[in-house]
Structures are given as structure tokens and as C-alpha cells.
N, C-alpha and C positions, 0 to 999 in steps of 0.2 A: 379745445382741450385746455383745462385749467392749469395743467402742469407747465404749459409753455407761456403762460401769461407773464411770469417774472422775466423770462427771456425777452419777450416783446417790450416790456418796460425798459430793460437794460439797453436794448438796441435803440429804442426811441431816445433815451438819454444820450447815447453816443451820437445819434443823428443830430440832435439839437446842439451838442457840444461842437461837432464839426461845422455845422451851419454858423454858429457864433464865432468860431475860430477863423473861418475864411470870410466872414462878412466884410471886412475891410481890405481884403487882399486883392491885388490886381488880377489874379487868376481865379476869380470867384467861381466861374462856371466849371472850370476844370476841377477845382477843389470839391465842389459839391457833387459832381459826377463821379469822381474817383473815391472820395471819402464818405460823403453823406448818403449817397443813393444806395449803396449796398446794404448798410445796416437798416435803412428805412424799408427796403423791399423785404429783407429778412424779418423785420418786425411785423410787417403785414402777414407774411407767410406763417410766422409763429402764432400770431393772433388767430389766424384762420385754422390752425391745427395741423399744418404740414409737418409730418413726422420726421422729415429730414432737416428741418430748420435748425434744430439744435446742433447737429453735426456740422452743417455749413457755417453757422455762426461761430462755432468753436474753432474751426479751421481759420476763418477770417480773423477771429479775435487774436490768434497767435501772430498774424501779420500786424494787426494794430498794436499789439503789445510790443513787438519788435521795433516798429516805427517809433513808438513813444520812448522806448529805452535809447534808441539810436539818437533821437532828437535831444533828449535830456542830457545825453553824454556830450554831444557835439555842439549844441547851441545853448550856452548859458542864459541868453536873453529869453528863450522860450521854455526854459526848464519847468516852470510851473504848469503851463498848458500841457507839456509833454507828460509830466507825471500824472496829471489828471486823465490824460488819454490812457496811460498804463492802468490806472485804477478802474476806469470804465471797461477796458478790455478784460481785466480780471473779473469784473462783475458779470460780463457776458459769458466768460468761460464757466464761472460758477453756476450761473443761471442755466446754461446749456447742459450742465451735468445733473441738475435737480431731478428731472424725470427718471433718469437711470438710478439715482440714489433712492428715490421714493419706491421704485419698483423692487429694488433689492431689499429694502427694508420690509416691504409687504411680503415678499417671498419668504424672508426669514420668519416673519411673524406667523405666516400660514403653515410653515413647515414645523415650527416648534410648538 
């Protein structure tokens, strides 16, 4: 489904961001399993057209957004990375809403 492709790209960007962020960390495996694996799996699901991928990604993006805001507020040394996490989480939320917005636009177009 082409409507989920932007979501897949946003999730892949988030996956790469987390992989880069945890690359030098002593808890690399934990960081990759907890932060990078879920958006990667959801990106695959969105690419393959799973119709619930947008909902699942949107729910998880709220957690990623909250994590980024909390980290930006509490850790000044990591503020830049945290704000980038917030921006990517917002991109995931926007991309997960695109299919619904397109369907609504088409419904209005066909009704009027």
C-alpha cells in the first residue's frame, strides 16, 4: 500500500537515528533491542501493507516523543539528540495519520 510508504521511511529514519545514538554506548545491545528494533519491525510491516502499522507506530511514537522531551529537559548534554528524537517521533505521528487524512479527503471529494 503506497499510503504507508512515508510511514516506513519515517520509521527507518528513526531506526537509523537510534542505531547511531547507541553506537558508542556501553549498553549497545539493550539500546538496539529496546529503541531500534520496534521501529524497524514496524517499518517492515508498513512497507508490506499491514493495515495496523500506522496505529501501532502512532502509539509508540507518543512514547518516543515523551522520551525525547524528558531527556531534553533533564540532560542538557544530550539535548540536541533528544530534540532530534522528538522531531522524528512527530514525523512518525504525521506519517501514520496520512492514510486517514487521504481517505477523508477522497470521501469529501466523492460526496461533493
